[in-house]
VEXDREN-2710 file (C-alpha; in Angstrom, 1 decimal):
% VEXDREN-2710
k/r/px/py/pz
1/MET/0.0/0.0/0.0
2/LYS/1.3/3.5/-0.9
3/TRP/1.9/6.0/1.8
4/GLU/0.4/8.9/-0.1
5/PRO/-3.3/8.1/0.6
6/ALA/-2.6/7.8/4.3
7/ALA/-0.8/11.1/4.3
8/ALA/-3.6/12.7/2.4
9/MET/-6.1/11.5/5.0
10/VAL/-4.1/13.1/7.8
11/GLY/-3.8/16.3/5.8
12/VAL/-7.6/16.5/5.1
13/LEU/-8.3/15.7/8.8
14/ALA/-5.9/18.4/9.9
15/LEU/-7.4/20.9/7.5
16/GLY/-10.9/20.2/8.8
17/PHE/-9.9/20.6/12.5
18/TRP/-8.1/23.8/11.7
19/LEU/-11.1/25.2/9.9
20/VAL/-13.4/24.4/12.8
21/TYR/-10.9/25.7/15.4
22/SER/-10.2/28.9/13.4
23/GLN/-13.9/29.8/13.5
24/GLY/-14.1/29.1/17.2
25/ARG/-17.3/28.4/19.1
26/LEU/-19.8/30.8/20.4
27/GLY/-20.5/28.4/23.3
28/THR/-17.2/29.4/24.9
29/LEU/-18.9/32.7/26.0
30/GLU/-22.4/32.5/27.5
31/THR/-25.0/35.1/26.4
32/ARG/-27.1/37.0/28.8
33/PRO/-30.6/35.6/29.7
34/GLY/-33.2/36.3/27.1
35/ALA/-30.6/37.6/24.6
36/LEU/-31.1/37.8/20.8
37/THR/-28.1/37.4/18.6
38/GLU/-27.2/38.5/15.1
39/PRO/-24.1/37.4/13.2
40/VAL/-21.7/40.3/12.3
41/ARG/-18.3/40.7/10.8
42/ILE/-15.8/43.5/11.7
43/ALA/-12.8/43.6/9.5
44/ASP/-11.4/40.0/9.4
45/SER/-13.1/39.0/12.7
46/ARG/-16.4/37.2/13.0
47/GLY/-18.8/37.3/15.9
48/VAL/-22.3/38.0/17.0
49/LEU/-24.1/41.1/18.2
50/GLU/-26.0/40.3/21.4
51/ALA/-29.1/42.3/22.2
52/VAL/-30.9/42.3/25.6
53/LYS/-33.9/44.5/26.5
54/GLU/-33.6/46.1/29.9
55/ASN/-36.0/48.7/31.2
56/ASP/-37.4/49.3/27.7
57/GLN/-33.9/50.0/26.4
58/TRP/-31.7/47.7/24.3
59/SER/-28.3/46.8/25.7
60/PHE/-25.7/45.3/23.3
61/ARG/-22.5/43.4/23.5
62/LEU/-20.2/42.2/20.7
63/LEU/-19.2/38.6/21.2
64/TYR/-16.2/37.5/19.2
65/ARG/-15.7/33.9/18.1
66/ASP/-12.5/33.6/20.2
67/GLY/-14.5/34.2/23.4
68/VAL/-13.8/37.9/23.9
69/ALA/-16.8/40.1/24.8
70/SER/-17.0/43.9/24.5
71/ALA/-18.4/46.1/27.2
72/PRO/-22.2/46.7/27.0
73/PHE/-23.2/49.7/24.8
74/GLY/-26.5/51.4/24.0
75/GLU/-28.9/51.8/21.1
76/ASP/-27.3/55.0/19.7
77/ASP/-23.8/53.4/19.7
78/CYS/-25.2/50.3/17.9
79/ARG/-26.9/52.3/15.2
80/ARG/-23.8/54.4/14.7
81/VAL/-21.4/51.5/14.4
82/PHE/-23.6/48.9/12.7
83/GLY/-26.3/50.9/11.0
84/GLU/-30.1/50.8/11.3
85/ASN/-30.5/47.6/9.3
86/ILE/-28.3/45.5/11.7
87/PHE/-30.0/47.2/14.7
88/GLN/-33.4/46.1/13.5
89/ARG/-32.3/42.6/12.7
90/ALA/-30.6/42.2/16.1
91/THR/-33.7/43.4/18.0
92/GLU/-36.5/41.6/16.2
93/SER/-37.9/38.3/17.4
94/ARG/-37.1/35.2/15.5
95/THR/-40.5/34.4/14.2
96/ASN/-39.5/32.5/11.1
97/TRP/-40.5/28.9/11.7
98/LEU/-38.1/27.6/9.1
99/PHE/-35.1/29.3/10.8
100/ARG/-36.2/27.8/14.1
101/LEU/-36.6/24.3/12.6
102/LEU/-33.2/24.4/10.9
103/ASN/-31.4/26.1/13.8
104/ILE/-30.2/29.0/11.7
105/THR/-30.5/32.8/12.0
106/SER/-30.2/34.1/8.4
107/TRP/-30.9/33.3/4.8
108/PRO/-27.2/32.5/4.0
109/GLY/-27.5/29.9/6.7
110/LEU/-30.3/28.3/4.7
111/MET/-27.9/27.9/1.7
112/TRP/-25.5/26.0/3.9
113/VAL/-28.2/23.7/5.1
114/ALA/-29.3/23.2/1.5
115/LEU/-25.6/22.2/0.8
116/GLY/-25.7/19.7/3.6
117/PHE/-29.0/18.2/2.4
118/GLY/-27.5/17.9/-1.1
119/GLY/-24.5/16.1/0.2
120/GLN/-26.8/13.7/2.2
121/ILE/-28.9/13.1/-0.9
122/ALA/-25.8/12.2/-2.9
123/PHE/-24.7/9.8/-0.2
124/SER/-28.1/8.1/-0.1
125/GLY/-28.4/8.0/-3.9
126/ARG/-25.0/6.3/-4.3
127/MET/-26.3/3.3/-2.2
128/LEU/-29.5/3.1/-4.3
129/LEU/-27.5/3.2/-7.5
130/GLN/-25.2/0.4/-6.3
131/TRP/-28.2/-1.7/-5.3
132/PHE/-29.9/-1.1/-8.6
133/VAL/-26.9/-2.1/-10.7
134/SER/-26.2/-5.2/-8.5
135/GLU/-29.8/-6.4/-8.9
136/ARG/-29.7/-5.9/-12.6
137/GLU/-26.4/-7.8/-13.0
138/LYS/-27.4/-10.4/-10.4
139/GLN/-24.0/-9.9/-8.6
140/SER/-22.5/-7.4/-6.3
141/ILE/-21.0/-4.5/-8.4
142/VAL/-19.7/-1.1/-7.4
143/PRO/-20.0/1.2/-10.4
144/SER/-17.6/4.1/-10.9
145/ALA/-20.6/6.5/-10.4
146/PHE/-20.8/5.2/-6.8
147/TRP/-17.4/6.7/-6.1
148/TRP/-18.1/10.0/-7.9
149/MET/-21.3/10.4/-5.9
150/SER/-19.4/9.5/-2.7
151/LEU/-16.7/12.1/-3.5
152/ILE/-19.2/14.9/-4.4
153/GLY/-21.5/14.2/-1.4
154/GLY/-18.6/13.8/1.0
155/ALA/-17.1/17.2/-0.1
156/MET/-20.5/18.9/0.4
157/LEU/-21.0/17.4/3.8
158/PHE/-17.4/18.2/4.8
159/ALA/-18.0/21.9/4.0
160/TYR/-21.4/21.8/5.8
161/PHE/-19.9/20.3/9.0
162/VAL/-17.1/22.9/8.9
163/TRP/-19.7/25.6/8.8
164/ARG/-21.6/24.0/11.6
165/GLN/-18.3/23.6/13.5
166/ASP/-19.1/19.9/14.0
167/VAL/-15.8/18.2/14.7
168/VAL/-17.4/14.7/14.7
169/GLY/-18.8/15.3/11.2
170/VAL/-15.5/16.6/9.9
171/LEU/-13.7/13.6/11.3
172/GLY/-16.3/11.2/9.6
173/GLN/-15.8/12.8/6.2
174/SER/-12.0/13.4/6.2
175/SER/-10.8/9.9/5.6
176/GLY/-13.7/9.1/3.2
177/LEU/-12.8/11.9/0.8
178/VAL/-9.3/10.5/0.2
179/ILE/-10.7/6.9/-0.2
180/TYR/-13.2/8.0/-2.8
181/GLY/-10.7/10.0/-4.7
182/ARG/-8.2/7.1/-4.6
183/ASN/-10.8/4.6/-6.0
184/ILE/-11.6/7.0/-8.8
185/ARG/-7.9/7.3/-9.6
186/LEU/-7.5/3.5/-9.6
187/ILE/-10.5/3.1/-12.0
188/HIS/-9.0/5.7/-14.3
189/LYS/-5.6/4.0/-14.4
190/ARG/-7.2/0.6/-15.1
191/LYS/-9.2/2.0/-18.0
192/ARG/-6.1/3.6/-19.4
193/ARG/-4.2/0.4/-19.2
194/GLU/-7.0/-1.4/-21.0
195/THR/-7.0/1.1/-23.8
196/ARG/-3.3/0.7/-24.3
197/THR/-3.4/-3.2/-24.3
198/PRO/-5.4/-4.6/-27.3
199/PRO/-7.6/-7.6/-26.5
200/PRO/-6.3/-11.0/-27.7
201/SER/-7.6/-12.1/-31.1
202/ARG/-10.4/-14.7/-31.1
203/ASP/-9.1/-16.2/-34.3
204/GLY/-6.0/-17.7/-32.7
205/PRO/-2.4/-17.1/-33.8
206/ALA/-1.8/-16.5/-37.5
207/PHE/0.5/-19.0/-39.3
208/PRO/2.3/-18.2/-42.5
END
């Protein structure tokens, strides 16, 4: 067995852990009771704007992904720094049932969930395809499309789990991506060898 696939697995796994770690986790810093949150970006830093209503006035904090929290500030400061649009989004109740169902806070989050669903559909579809081909041929067969669907679905799920900051999901997809790609490479090499080697003649050897 070659060492390159094993090294690639380690590399993909390390990349996934680094991507998850670099985003950090909001859970490292607790929000105040009854707080609403809105994702924001300041320069190259990501975080959330925390909003809490106290005595009919909104109090805000900026929570960074690395666990650092700003001092509380008021409505005027929030409007001046982030604008009226962010202020309204941060202080409105989350009444969208779809957002609550999918555990997201914005429409871009819905696109990431759709990516995750697409990857899962590709994963489920590959098994149905393999089952259909095997039943048709009356023997167990793994078609090349199985590996392509595995690779595409695995890449989509890998990206989704990174966005969700799910280390378990990243771990589950890291090794698979290399295995799927390796099988596609082996199939390609076998087909290339077959095209270079002409099949033996059915007429037998020719005698002068």
